[in-house]
All heavy atoms as an XYZ file, in Angstrom:
775
protein
N      85.317    107.045    101.621
C      86.451    106.598    102.352
C      86.879    105.255    101.684
O      86.085    104.385    101.417
C      86.080    106.421    103.761
C      87.287    105.933    104.636
S      86.694    105.535    106.296
C      87.856    106.245    107.349
N      88.164    105.130    101.477
C      88.737    103.919    100.837
C      88.652    102.716    101.750
O      88.716    102.851    102.996
C      90.231    104.132    100.472
N      88.384    101.551    101.212
C      88.370    100.312    101.965
C      89.836     99.978    102.370
O      90.748    100.320    101.620
C      87.766     99.190    101.161
C      86.298     99.385    100.885
C      85.590     98.097    100.660
C      84.133     98.457    100.428
N      83.242     97.723    101.292
N      90.029     99.381    103.522
C      91.310     99.104    104.033
C      91.577     97.657    104.005
O      90.794     96.756    104.368
C      91.422     99.556    105.505
O      91.109    100.942    105.572
C      92.848     99.375    106.047
N      92.819     97.323    103.539
C      93.368     95.954    103.501
C      94.548     95.865    104.421
O      95.528     96.648    104.202
C      93.670     95.487    102.100
C      94.249     94.090    102.102
C      92.492     95.560    101.158
N      94.570     94.906    105.363
C      95.723     94.690    106.148
C      96.585     93.488    105.457
O      95.971     92.418    105.276
C      95.373     94.262    107.531
C      96.502     93.834    108.469
C      97.505     94.997    108.695
C      95.985     93.300    109.808
N      97.801     93.815    105.213
C      98.647     92.797    104.573
C      99.611     92.264    105.597
O     100.359     92.965    106.184
C      99.440     93.430    103.417
C      98.510     94.150    102.442
C     100.299     92.385    102.707
C      99.207     95.155    101.541
N      99.556     91.013    105.825
C     100.430     90.276    106.805
C     101.377     89.467    105.958
O     101.001     88.371    105.509
C      99.678     89.484    107.789
C     100.615     88.958    108.849
C      98.587     90.336    108.482
N     102.591     89.947    105.810
C     103.517     89.231    104.881
C     104.975     89.513    105.286
O     105.313     90.692    105.502
C     103.287     89.800    103.475
C     104.218     89.385    102.398
C     104.291     87.857    102.160
O     103.282     87.299    101.714
O     105.318     87.302    102.415
N     105.779     88.520    105.393
C     107.136     88.709    105.817
C     108.140     88.868    104.716
O     109.313     89.214    104.910
C     107.577     87.568    106.791
C     107.721     86.187    106.106
O     106.822     85.958    105.207
O     108.627     85.451    106.406
N     107.685     88.680    103.499
C     108.616     88.853    102.315
C     108.394     90.272    101.801
O     107.290     90.624    101.398
C     108.270     87.834    101.309
C     109.092     87.976     99.986
O     109.065     88.957     99.275
N     109.909     86.945     99.767
N     109.455     91.086    101.862
C     109.359     92.489    101.501
C     108.900     92.737    100.088
O     108.124     93.589     99.781
C     110.671     93.182    101.743
C     111.060     93.344    103.151
C     112.418     94.061    103.362
O     112.747     94.914    102.622
O     113.100     93.713    104.390
N     109.405     91.875     99.172
C     108.958     92.051     97.769
C     107.455     91.722     97.571
O     106.795     92.460     96.848
C     109.802     91.095     96.900
C     109.751     91.370     95.420
C     110.147     92.765     95.071
C     110.661     90.310     94.640
N     107.008     90.681     98.246
C     105.569     90.345     98.178
C     104.719     91.511     98.821
O     103.670     91.907     98.287
C     105.228     89.051     98.896
C     105.791     87.894     98.080
O     106.150     87.996     96.933
N     105.792     86.728     98.732
N     105.161     92.020     99.937
C     104.524     93.127    100.600
C     104.382     94.277     99.649
O     103.286     94.892     99.532
C     105.222     93.547    101.871
C     104.616     94.740    102.567
S     103.092     94.423    103.418
C     103.710     93.694    104.931
N     105.465     94.656     98.998
C     105.462     95.766     98.062
C     104.489     95.498     96.948
O     103.695     96.466     96.521
C     106.846     96.040     97.502
C     106.883     97.214     96.567
C     108.300     97.572     96.117
C     108.349     98.671     95.122
N     107.317     99.467     94.736
N     104.548     94.289     96.351
C     103.662     93.978     95.258
C     102.151     94.083     95.711
O     101.369     94.736     94.969
C     103.850     92.514     94.858
C     102.926     91.925     93.734
C     103.054     92.688     92.457
C     103.133     90.483     93.612
N     101.762     93.513     96.877
C     100.420     93.679     97.333
C     100.048     95.146     97.490
O      98.944     95.567     97.156
C     100.178     92.901     98.623
C     100.186     91.388     98.571
C     100.910     90.600     99.378
C      99.424     90.767     97.586
C     100.836     89.255     99.293
C      99.415     89.415     97.458
C     100.098     88.597     98.315
N     100.901     95.891     98.189
C     100.594     97.326     98.459
C     100.405     98.053     97.127
O      99.429     98.814     96.975
C     101.760     97.977     99.196
C     101.782     97.764    100.665
C     102.848     98.637    101.275
N     103.020     98.296    102.677
C     102.353     98.877    103.728
N     101.430     99.789    103.442
N     102.631     98.558    104.933
N     101.340     97.894     96.187
C     101.281     98.604     94.939
C      99.963     98.309     94.189
O      99.292     99.183     93.610
C     102.516     98.311     94.015
C     103.765     98.915     94.579
O     103.729     99.730     95.489
O     104.907     98.601     94.026
N      99.656     97.023     94.135
C      98.377     96.589     93.336
C      97.156     97.174     93.988
O      96.286     97.681     93.348
C      98.333     95.068     93.272
C      99.340     94.380     92.302
C      99.276     92.880     92.473
C      98.921     94.787     90.878
N      97.090     96.997     95.309
C      95.902     97.421     96.045
C      95.728     98.998     96.039
O      94.676     99.498     95.738
C      95.928     96.922     97.473
C      95.710     95.429     97.584
C      96.126     94.950     98.986
C      94.269     95.075     97.299
N      96.841     99.663     96.302
C      96.756    101.137     96.314
C      96.487    101.691     94.900
O      95.788    102.683     94.779
C      98.071    101.710     96.916
C      98.137    101.441     98.410
C      99.417    101.778     99.034
O     100.339    102.372     98.377
O      99.594    101.593    100.238
N      96.966    101.079     93.838
C      96.685    101.492     92.536
C      95.178    101.313     92.149
O      94.705    102.010     91.246
C      97.522    100.635     91.444
N      94.509    100.463     92.906
C      93.024    100.328     92.683
C      92.184    100.997     93.786
O      91.057    100.687     93.915
C      92.754     98.844     92.700
C      93.145     98.170     91.366
N      94.414     97.695     91.155
C      92.467     98.032     90.199
C      94.508     97.217     89.971
N      93.340     97.417     89.292
N      92.801    101.912     94.484
C      92.099    102.770     95.453
C      91.935    102.294     96.847
O      91.218    102.905     97.602
N      92.602    101.183     97.183
C      92.456    100.636     98.602
C      93.510    101.357     99.459
O      94.661    101.599     98.967
C      92.682     99.168     98.621
C      91.567     98.404     97.968
C      91.670     98.071     96.595
C      90.434     98.032     98.645
C      90.638     97.400     95.994
C      89.398     97.328     98.051
C      89.547     97.018     96.689
O      88.501     96.321     96.065
N      93.157    101.558    100.698
C      94.181    101.927    101.702
C      94.793    100.664    102.235
O      94.140     99.659    102.382
C      93.497    102.705    102.777
N      96.041    100.669    102.547
C      96.702     99.511    103.049
C      97.532     99.782    104.347
O      97.944    100.924    104.584
C      97.655     98.862    102.019
O      98.774     99.806    101.780
C      97.003     98.508    100.741
N      97.596     98.694    105.117
C      98.510     98.728    106.301
C      99.129     97.384    106.268
O      98.558     96.413    105.713
C      97.700     98.964    107.565
O      98.526     99.035    108.679
N     100.394     97.293    106.800
C     100.989     95.979    106.747
C     101.971     95.713    108.007
O     102.406     96.649    108.598
N     102.158     94.463    108.095
C     103.162     93.956    109.133
C     103.649     92.654    108.696
O     103.031     91.876    107.920
C     102.502     93.852    110.480
O     103.430     93.479    111.469
C     101.323     92.880    110.534
N     104.873     92.303    109.221
C     105.377     90.950    109.028
C     105.358     90.113    110.261
O     105.746     88.972    110.299
C     106.880     91.111    108.560
O     107.695     91.714    109.594
N     104.725     90.638    111.291
C     104.581     89.977    112.553
C     103.156     89.558    112.897
O     102.280     90.376    112.901
C     105.107     90.937    113.649
C     105.096     90.403    115.042
O     104.019     89.942    115.532
N     106.275     90.477    115.697
N     102.966     88.271    113.141
C     101.617     87.717    113.367
C     100.974     88.269    114.634
O      99.730     88.521    114.570
N     101.792     88.452    115.686
C     101.237     89.026    116.940
C     100.743     90.462    116.719
O      99.694     90.852    117.170
C     102.202     88.948    118.124
C     102.552     87.591    118.395
C     103.848     87.028    118.054
C     101.707     86.720    119.072
C     104.222     85.749    118.442
C     101.984     85.438    119.349
C     103.276     84.966    119.008
N     101.599     91.253    115.913
C     101.213     92.626    115.658
C     100.018     92.680    114.710
O      99.141     93.560    114.870
C     102.361     93.383    114.992
C     102.065     94.817    114.724
C     103.272     95.558    114.109
O     104.220     94.951    113.619
O     103.153     96.832    114.079
N      99.859     91.647    113.851
C      98.720     91.581    112.910
C      97.393     91.533    113.722
O      96.456     92.201    113.380
C      98.850     90.380    112.092
N      97.371     90.697    114.805
C      96.140     90.582    115.641
C      95.844     91.971    116.293
O      94.673     92.439    116.208
C      96.317     89.543    116.676
C      95.099     89.281    117.528
C      93.860     88.808    116.640
C      95.373     88.246    118.611
N      96.858     92.666    116.765
C      96.648     93.976    117.326
C      96.161     94.974    116.329
O      95.227     95.733    116.544
C      97.953     94.549    117.952
C      98.368     93.805    119.185
O      97.519     93.152    119.858
O      99.607     93.860    119.515
N      96.665     94.919    115.082
C      96.203     95.812    114.026
C      94.807     95.525    113.563
O      94.030     96.458    113.222
C      97.140     95.771    112.801
C      98.547     96.462    113.010
C      99.482     96.100    111.838
C      98.357     97.952    113.136
N      94.456     94.285    113.541
C      93.037     93.867    113.153
C      92.080     94.519    114.176
O      91.115     95.105    113.849
C      92.861     92.348    113.049
C      91.362     92.037    112.923
C      93.626     91.833    111.898
N      92.457     94.402    115.410
C      91.631     94.982    116.511
C      91.543     96.459    116.415
O      90.464     97.103    116.623
C      92.146     94.539    117.864
C      91.909     93.135    118.216
C      92.385     92.819    119.619
N      91.990     91.443    119.987
C      92.928     90.565    120.421
N      94.168     90.946    120.780
N      92.466     89.329    120.728
N      92.623     97.162    116.099
C      92.676     98.607    116.073
C      92.079     99.175    114.786
O      91.299    100.086    114.843
C      94.188     98.993    116.117
C      94.412    100.479    116.023
C      95.875    100.823    116.090
C      96.098    102.311    115.820
N      97.548    102.633    115.697
N      92.417     98.596    113.602
C      92.052     99.169    112.306
C      90.672     98.622    111.813
O      89.997     99.306    111.018
C      93.073     98.866    111.263
C      94.476     99.382    111.524
C      95.471     98.874    110.453
C      94.515    100.874    111.537
N      90.288     97.440    112.242
C      89.046     96.807    111.682
C      89.013     96.879    110.198
O      88.173     97.499    109.533
C      87.797     97.548    112.271
C      87.647     97.511    113.686
C      87.553     96.120    114.342
N      87.795     96.055    115.797
C      86.922     95.575    116.607
N      85.880     94.965    116.221
N      87.220     95.672    117.928
N      90.094     96.340    109.547
C      90.142     96.371    108.079
C      89.016     95.651    107.443
O      88.313     94.790    107.987
C      91.531     95.662    107.789
C      91.677     94.699    108.965
C      91.093     95.344    110.154
N      88.735     95.982    106.102
C      87.774     95.362    105.339
C      88.183     93.951    104.836
O      87.338     93.113    104.560
C      87.401     96.188    104.140
C      86.785     97.575    104.601
O      85.703     97.543    105.031
O      87.550     98.606    104.468
N      89.503     93.685    104.831
C      90.084     92.452    104.347
C      91.443     92.283    104.946
O      92.163     93.273    105.157
C      90.217     92.496    102.861
C      90.806     91.227    102.190
C      89.923     89.981    102.336
C      91.074     91.549    100.737
N      91.797     91.030    105.264
C      93.168     90.706    105.740
C      93.749     89.767    104.710
O      93.160     88.710    104.401
C      93.208     90.102    107.082
C      94.652     89.731    107.491
C      92.581     91.062    108.124
N      94.958     90.070    104.170
C      95.712     89.116    103.308
C      96.786     88.519    104.270
O      97.588     89.282    104.722
C      96.395     89.885    102.179
C      95.487     90.403    101.107
C      96.271     91.046     99.959
C      94.628     89.257    100.461
N      96.642     87.254    104.553
C      97.476     86.582    105.565
C      98.473     85.575    104.954
O      98.067     84.562    104.442
C      96.601     85.915    106.548
C      97.274     85.176    107.731
S      97.972     86.283    108.936
C      96.436     86.975    109.554
N      99.725     85.884    105.084
C     100.782     84.899    104.700
C     100.672     83.755    105.655
O     100.469     83.897    106.890
C     102.156     85.560    104.822
C     103.309     84.651    104.343
O     102.974     83.589    103.764
O     104.409     85.083    104.454
N     100.817     82.529    105.178
C     100.705     81.294    105.999
C     101.927     81.103    106.828
O     101.846     80.695    107.936
C     100.364     80.078    105.083
C      99.020     80.285    104.344
C     100.400     78.781    105.880
C      97.855     80.516    105.240
N     103.081     81.304    106.217
C     104.335     81.031    106.931
C     104.993     82.346    107.346
O     105.654     82.964    106.616
C     105.280     80.270    106.031
C     104.744     78.880    105.719
C     105.779     78.055    104.931
O     106.348     78.512    104.004
N     105.944     76.833    105.360
N     104.735     82.626    108.626
C     105.362     83.893    109.250
C     106.407     83.398    110.259
O     106.364     82.244    110.763
C     104.308     84.657    109.978
C     103.234     85.247    109.136
C     102.062     85.780    109.983
C     103.758     86.269    108.153
N     107.430     84.264    110.506
C     108.562     83.786    111.348
C     108.151     83.516    112.829
O     108.642     82.596    113.434
C     109.515     84.874    111.256
C     108.946     86.029    110.471
C     107.671     85.535    109.899
N     107.316     84.310    113.393
C     107.045     84.235    114.859
C     105.921     83.281    115.167
O     105.947     82.531    116.152
C     106.597     85.570    115.440
C     107.638     86.640    115.278
C     107.516     87.360    113.942
O     106.621     87.113    113.158
N     108.469     88.287    113.642
N     104.918     83.240    114.355
C     103.730     82.443    114.592
C     103.020     82.213    113.162
O     103.106     83.065    112.340
C     102.730     83.090    115.542
C     102.237     84.375    115.053
C     101.550     82.215    115.939
N     102.434     81.045    113.067
C     101.786     80.602    111.777
C     100.606     81.641    111.438
O      99.832     81.958    112.351
C     101.259     79.243    111.904
O     100.308     78.933    110.842
N     100.544     81.929    110.192
C      99.435     82.768    109.739
C      98.130     82.077    109.894
O      97.060     82.667    110.179
N      98.085     80.680    109.923
C      96.856     79.987    110.231
C      96.453     80.148    111.620
O      95.288     80.221    111.953
C      97.131     78.474    109.895
C      97.311     78.113    108.467
C      97.615     76.651    108.336
C      96.066     78.500    107.622
N      97.406     80.194    112.569
C      97.139     80.425    113.943
C      96.557     81.840    114.185
O      95.523     82.014    114.890
C      98.378     80.208    114.823
C      98.138     80.260    116.342
C      97.271     79.080    116.818
O      97.186     78.040    116.190
O      96.695     79.237    117.886
N      97.139     82.806    113.507
C      96.654     84.189    113.676
C      95.228     84.281    113.131
O      94.249     84.934    113.718
C      97.537     85.204    112.983
C      96.987     86.623    113.035
C      98.999     85.150    113.536
N      94.938     83.614    112.021
C      93.643     83.532    111.401
C      92.619     82.954    112.402
O      91.520     83.444    112.602
C      93.617     82.809    110.121
O      94.465     83.487    109.191
C      92.214     82.694    109.486
N      93.027     81.884    113.038
C      92.227     81.174    114.098
C      91.820     82.108    115.184
O      90.700     82.218    115.650
C      92.896     79.985    114.607
C      92.064     79.026    115.410
C      92.754     77.739    115.800
N      93.072     77.008    114.581
C      94.346     76.722    114.159
N      95.333     77.177    114.868
N      94.520     75.997    113.093
N      92.832     82.970    115.630
C      92.615     83.939    116.698
C      91.559     84.980    116.303
O      90.722     85.383    117.019
C      93.858     84.612    117.162
C      94.874     83.736    117.740
C      94.754     82.561    118.398
C      96.329     83.966    117.759
N      95.949     82.038    118.713
C      96.947     82.924    118.418
C      97.079     85.081    117.300
C      98.280     82.849    118.622
C      98.448     84.991    117.505
C      99.055     83.961    118.097
N      91.716     85.389    115.073
C      90.713     86.413    114.484
C      89.365     85.808    114.412
O      88.391     86.386    114.810
C      91.206     86.914    113.106
C      92.509     87.677    113.182
C      90.099     87.711    112.433
C      93.181     87.992    111.834
N      89.238     84.552    113.957
C      87.884     83.941    113.767
C      87.293     83.523    115.096
O      86.109     83.344    115.189
C      88.028     82.804    112.803
C      88.360     83.197    111.391
C      87.403     84.240    110.863
C      87.739     84.764    109.469
N      86.789     85.791    109.057
N      88.080     83.368    116.101
C      87.607     82.980    117.440
C      87.086     84.202    118.223
O      86.415     84.066    119.191
C      88.644     82.338    118.279
C      88.930     80.880    117.832
O      88.095     80.300    117.067
O      89.951     80.303    118.295
N      87.417     85.442    117.774
C      86.952     86.685    118.395
C      85.678     87.130    117.862
O      85.600     87.429    116.636
C      88.022     87.742    118.264
C      87.761     88.967    119.027
O      86.554     89.388    119.119
O      88.749     89.576    119.516
N      84.564     87.099    118.612
C      83.237     87.501    118.072
C      83.226     88.867    117.479
O      82.466     89.106    116.524
C      82.348     87.423    119.307
C      83.073     86.658    120.339
C      84.553     86.773    120.034
N      84.120     89.776    117.847
C      84.104     91.149    117.360
C      84.865     91.250    116.007
O      84.682     92.203    115.270
C      84.745     92.131    118.357
C      83.837     92.281    119.572
C      84.404     93.330    120.514
O      85.277     94.187    120.067
O      84.030     93.337    121.683
N      85.684     90.221    115.719
C      86.541     90.266    114.513
C      86.190     89.229    113.470
O      86.589     89.356    112.255
C      88.002     90.036    114.952
C      88.602     90.994    115.997
C      90.056     90.598    116.317
C      88.521     92.410    115.544
N      85.419     88.177    113.826
C      85.214     87.052    112.970
C      84.588     87.323    111.656
O      84.790     86.588    110.685
C      84.456     85.952    113.701
C      82.998     86.211    113.895
C      82.328     84.976    114.468
N      83.093     84.278    115.491
C      82.680     83.907    116.719
N      81.391     84.170    117.031
N      83.449     83.325    117.570
N      83.891     88.437    111.548
C      83.257     88.833    110.240
C      84.249     89.378    109.195
O      83.892     89.494    108.011
C      82.106     89.778    110.461
N      85.465     89.734    109.671
C      86.425     90.288    108.792
C      86.990     89.150    107.866
O      87.467     88.126    108.418
C      87.537     90.951    109.535
C      87.008     92.168    110.315
C      88.686     91.420    108.535
C      88.001     92.726    111.325
N      86.877     89.271    106.602
C      87.390     88.188    105.667
C      88.892     88.151    105.732
O      89.602     89.167    105.758
C      86.865     88.581    104.267
C      86.097     89.796    104.453
C      86.183     90.321    105.773
N      89.437     86.899    105.795
C      90.841     86.692    105.757
C      91.172     85.795    104.519
O      90.542     84.712    104.410
C      91.290     85.982    107.091
C      92.803     85.699    107.026
C      91.007     86.854    108.256
N      92.084     86.223    103.722
C      92.514     85.413    102.551
C      93.936     84.953    102.792
O      94.786     85.713    103.069
C      92.495     86.249    101.288
C      93.058     85.466    100.121
C      91.070     86.782    100.945
N      94.120     83.615    102.853
C      95.405     83.082    103.080
C      96.233     83.069    101.768
O      95.687     82.765    100.733
C      95.243     81.583    103.526
N      97.433     83.534    101.906
C      98.391     83.517    100.747
C      99.669     82.878    101.154
O     100.084     82.940    102.271
C      98.599     85.015    100.257
C      97.347     85.596     99.704
C      99.222     85.909    101.307
N     100.383     82.339    100.156
C     101.676     81.749    100.379
C     102.425     81.756     99.077
O     101.846     81.639     98.037
C     101.602     80.363    100.986
O     102.928     79.923    101.334
C     100.975     79.366    100.043
N     103.755     81.905     99.206
C     104.569     81.829     98.018
C     105.252     80.534     97.935
O     106.041     80.261     97.038
N     104.855     79.554     98.729
C     105.531     78.261     98.767
C     104.870     77.287     97.749
O     103.613     77.175     97.782
C     105.499     77.632    100.161
C     106.076     76.236    100.158
C     106.250     78.479    101.137
N     105.640     76.645     97.004
C     105.143     75.619     96.068
C     106.084     74.401     96.177
O     107.272     74.576     95.867
C     105.067     76.130     94.617
S     104.528     74.874     93.483
N     105.552     73.357     96.671
C     106.380     72.150     96.854
C     106.379     71.351     95.569
O     105.324     70.972     95.022
C     105.829     71.331     97.983
C     105.816     71.970     99.271
N     106.941     72.177    100.013
C     104.861     72.573    100.015
C     106.685     72.829    101.186
N     105.416     73.066    101.135
N     107.572     71.052     95.123
C     107.757     70.318     93.877
C     106.959     69.038     93.807
O     106.331     68.656     92.901
C     109.237     70.017     93.600
C     109.494     69.477     92.235
C     109.188     70.344     91.094
O     109.294     71.601     91.231
O     108.782     69.839     90.019
N     106.940     68.308     94.939
C     106.261     67.078     95.037
C     104.722     67.175     94.944
O     104.017     66.155     94.718
N     104.211     68.283     95.057
C     102.719     68.482     95.029
C     102.223     69.014     93.719
O     101.025     69.172     93.540
C     102.303     69.499     96.146
C     102.743     68.967     97.488
C     101.760     69.222     98.537
N     100.427     69.273     98.198
C      99.474     69.570     98.942
N      99.757     69.876    100.156
N      98.171     69.650     98.580
N     103.118     69.256     92.766
C     102.719     69.764     91.498
C     101.814     68.770     90.843
O     102.058     67.620     90.771
C     103.879     70.082     90.622
C     104.715     71.245     91.109
C     105.703     71.543     90.012
N     105.259     72.666     89.300
C     105.874     73.798     89.174
N     107.039     73.978     89.703
N     105.294     74.843     88.514
N     100.688     69.279     90.283
C      99.889     68.412     89.484
C      98.943     67.529     90.351
O      98.279     66.666     89.812
N      98.860     67.782     91.593
C      98.096     66.879     92.488
C      96.711     67.462     92.805
O      95.931     66.913     93.529
C      98.815     66.574     93.800
O      99.055     67.764     94.507
C     100.113     65.827     93.501
N      96.427     68.641     92.253
C      95.129     69.207     92.512
C      94.042     68.411     91.867
O      94.202     67.911     90.750
C      95.088     70.731     91.957
C      93.884     71.472     92.390
N      92.698     71.326     91.595
C      93.643     72.343     93.299
C      91.832     72.171     92.210
N      92.367     72.770     93.226
N      92.898     68.178     92.496
C      91.857     67.292     91.987
C      91.356     67.770     90.611
O      90.792     66.965     89.879
C      90.762     67.285     92.993
C      91.180     68.327     94.054
C      92.555     68.750     93.819
N      91.499     69.016     90.288
C      90.980     69.526     88.968
C      92.071     69.550     87.906
O      91.854     70.118     86.870
C      90.360     70.863     89.127
C      89.087     70.811     90.023
C      88.371     72.067     89.925
N      87.271     72.115     90.889
C      86.791     73.100     91.466
N      87.254     74.252     91.256
N      85.752     73.008     92.239
N      93.246     69.093     88.236
C      94.312     69.053     87.268
C      95.611     69.622     87.771
O      95.775     69.765     88.978
N      96.361     70.108     86.884
C      97.731     70.668     87.243
C      97.591     72.018     87.958
O      96.698     72.800     87.754
C      98.595     70.855     85.967
C      98.901     69.493     85.346
C     100.103     69.587     84.482
N     101.259     70.179     85.008
C     102.131     69.506     85.744
N     101.908     68.256     86.060
N     103.255     70.090     86.148
N      98.557     72.272     88.845
C      98.565     73.525     89.585
C      99.325     74.559     88.798
O     100.204     74.208     88.050
C      99.236     73.326     90.984
C      98.510     72.437     91.964
C      99.362     72.247     93.198
C      97.203     73.084     92.376
């Protein structure tokens, strides 16, 4: 049985990119752009991994991640935070060099 990745992303192009890449490598995917629905899907699907956009329209992806990690039945599910935002003023400020 294929491992399942839940993609929480409000940008349609990014959602398609994640789906295409993961499915091409044999993963099953499910997706939503809604943070509240994401929590329901994590409870229902028990995915092997969650890719969580940080900036969602209804609720922050960080908040949804906090809800997942606060639930003893869900906290073991890995959540990877993703964002497409790059602030010009932060370029090159990474402690190991340029971003």
